[in-house]
C-alpha positions as a printed Julia matrix, in Angstrom:
77×3 Matrix{Float64}:
 325.32  205.58  58.27
 324.08  204.31  54.93
 320.69  204.93  54.08
 318.77  203.86  50.81
 318.08  206.85  48.19
 315.26  206.68  45.64
 316.02  209.05  42.32
 313.28  209.32  39.85
 312.9   211.66  36.94
 310.18  213.81  36.49
 308.26  214.76  33.57
 310.17  217.97  33.52
 313.48  216.13  33.38
 314.12  217.69  37.15
 315.62  214.34  39.31
 313.58  213.89  42.34
 315.58  212.05  45.34
 313.83  211.03  48.42
 314.95  208.81  51.31
 312.47  206.29  52.45
 313.98  205.72  56.02
 313.57  209.32  56.79
 309.66  210.34  56.02
 309.42  213.65  54.11
 313.04  213.84  53.4
 312.9   214.62  49.51
 315.36  216.92  47.37
 315.8   217.58  43.93
 318.04  218.91  41.41
 318.54  219.33  37.4
 321.03  216.6   37.37
 321.58  213.06  39.48
 324.7   214.62  40.8
 323.07  217.51  42.31
 319.61  215.44  43.46
 322.21  213.56  45.59
 324.33  216.43  46.85
 320.97  218.1   47.54
 319.3   214.73  49.34
 322.39  214.01  51.22
 322.21  217.74  52.8
 319.02  217.44  53.33
 319.39  213.67  55.2
 322.09  215.52  57.74
 319.63  218.15  58.29
 316.62  215.74  59.62
 319.46  213.22  61.41
 320.51  216.26  63.05
 317.0   217.93  64.06
 315.67  214.57  65.47
 319.37  213.93  67.33
 318.46  217.83  68.97
 314.88  216.99  69.27
 316.08  213.61  71.2
 313.95  211.73  68.8
 315.81  208.18  67.98
 317.72  207.56  64.63
 315.89  205.07  62.4
 317.75  202.0   61.05
 319.03  202.09  57.73
 317.06  199.79  55.48
 319.06  196.63  54.29
 317.93  195.37  51.03
 318.97  192.63  48.71
 319.3   192.96  44.9
 317.78  189.9   43.22
 318.92  188.92  39.68
 315.48  187.7   37.67
 316.15  185.97  34.09
 313.2   186.68  32.33
 313.81  183.81  29.62
 312.86  181.66  32.93
 309.8   183.29  33.65
 306.61  181.61  31.86
 304.81  183.59  29.28
 307.94  185.9   28.67
 308.53  186.72  25.4
């Protein structure tokens, strides 16, 4: 299964990774790669816990990427 992960850098330079589909599933790392590895482990543990307790596995989020041309937006500089 594929899930969307959001990675943001905090004010201390640490990378925070979260999975919106899995509420409370958050991890961090000193680099993007470390944060990605850590969130993957956290997600696997989260999903294993859901499975063990018989709770449903959430469906992955589907999304689209939209390319916006700023030159066509009224008032854009």
